[in-house]
N, C-alpha and C positions, 0 to 999 in steps of 0.2 A: 354555547359556551361563553362564559363571561371572563374576561381577562382583567380582573379587578386591580392588579398590580400596575397596569399600564394606563397612563393618562391620555397620551396622544399616540396613536399607532401610525408609523410611517411605512412599514412593510409587514406583510404576513406571508409566510411560506410554510408549506407542509411537505414532508417527505415520508418515507416508510416508517420512520422511527418517532418523529416529533412534529409538533406545531411550533414554529418560531415566530414570535411576535416582537418586532423591532419597534422601539419607541421610547417615549419619555416616561420615567417612573413616576408613579403617583406620589411617592415620598420625596420627590424633587432631587433624587440622587443622580440624575442625568439620563442620557440615552443608554439603553441596554438592549440585550437580546434576552427575552423571556422564553424559556424552553419549557413547553408543556407536553405531556403525553397526549395521546389521541382522545382521552376522556376529559381533557381540560385541567388536569392536575399539574400545578407548577412543579417542575423537576429541578430547575436551576436557573440562575441569572448569569449571563455572560456580560462582563463589563470591561472597561479599559484598564490601563496600567494600574495595578494595585497600590503603587506608591503615590498615586494621585497626580502624577506629572502630566497626564493627559487622559481624556476619556474617549468614548466613541462619538462620532459626529452624526452620521446617517448611514446605518447599515443597509445596503442595497441587496445583499445576498448572504445567506448563511446555510451551512449544512453540516451534517455529521460526516466525519471521515473515519478511516480505519483506526486512527489514534486519538481522535478528539473532534474538534470543530474548527471550521475555517469560515471566515467572513470577509466580505468586501465592504470597506467603509468608504462610500463615495465622497463624503464631505472631507474626510481627513486624507483621502487618497492612499489608504493603507490596506494591506492584506493582513488580517489578524488571525492568530491561532490560539486555541485553548486545548487543554487536556480533556479526556473523556469525562472527568468529574467537574469540568467548568473552570479549572484553574488557568488563569491567563499565562500564556507562554511568551507572547511578544507579538510584535508587528513589524512589518517591513514596508517602507515607502514604495509605492508602485514605480516611481521614476527610477529608484535604485535597482529594483528587481527586474523591471521590464524595459528599461531604457526609454521611457516615455517622457512627456513633458506636461505635467499637471493634467492627467486624464480624469474623466468622470468614470468611475467603476460602476457600470450600469447593471450588469447581471452576470449570471453564470449558470452552469449546469454540470452535474456529475456525469462523467463518461462511464462506459461499461468497465473500463480498466481501473476505476477509482480515481482517476485524475479529474481535475475540474477545468472546464473550458470557460475562461473568463472573458467577458465582452466589455470593452470600454470604448469611450469616444474621446477624441482630442482634436484640436485644430492642427492642420498642417502647418509646418514651419513657415511657409510663405503666406499663410492666411487665406489661401484660395478655397479651402473647404474644411468641413469637419468630417473626420473619418471614423468609421467603426472598425475596431481592431480586436482580434481574438488571440488569446494566449492560452496554451495548455499548461496548467500548473500540476506538478506531481511531486511525490517524495515526502508526503506528510502522512 
């Protein structure tokens, strides 16, 4: 499969529905999630705030949910949501949602109940270690 819309791929994920290619757009419109079917046909592009106030930084995980799509943006430290047709719904800062302090949103996985187990890393407040922390996200 050739992903001709993508210049530089930062992550590639596959689930039962789609192939998600996260990376820089060939047309220089920024970092996006390119959603392909399993035959390699582009179905949609997921991008940042449509007002242009901010874009995606580096998506480290994305998947389909019951109501749309969810992504972890490691660089922006945001959790991002889109509708099933790819319309941007919004994002929430990980610090605000999870009570963290500038974490790296590393990865995630969908649980049997449809929730997402989100794994992140962050420095301990006293600087003694970097911790791996997991949060269960649900309700989307």
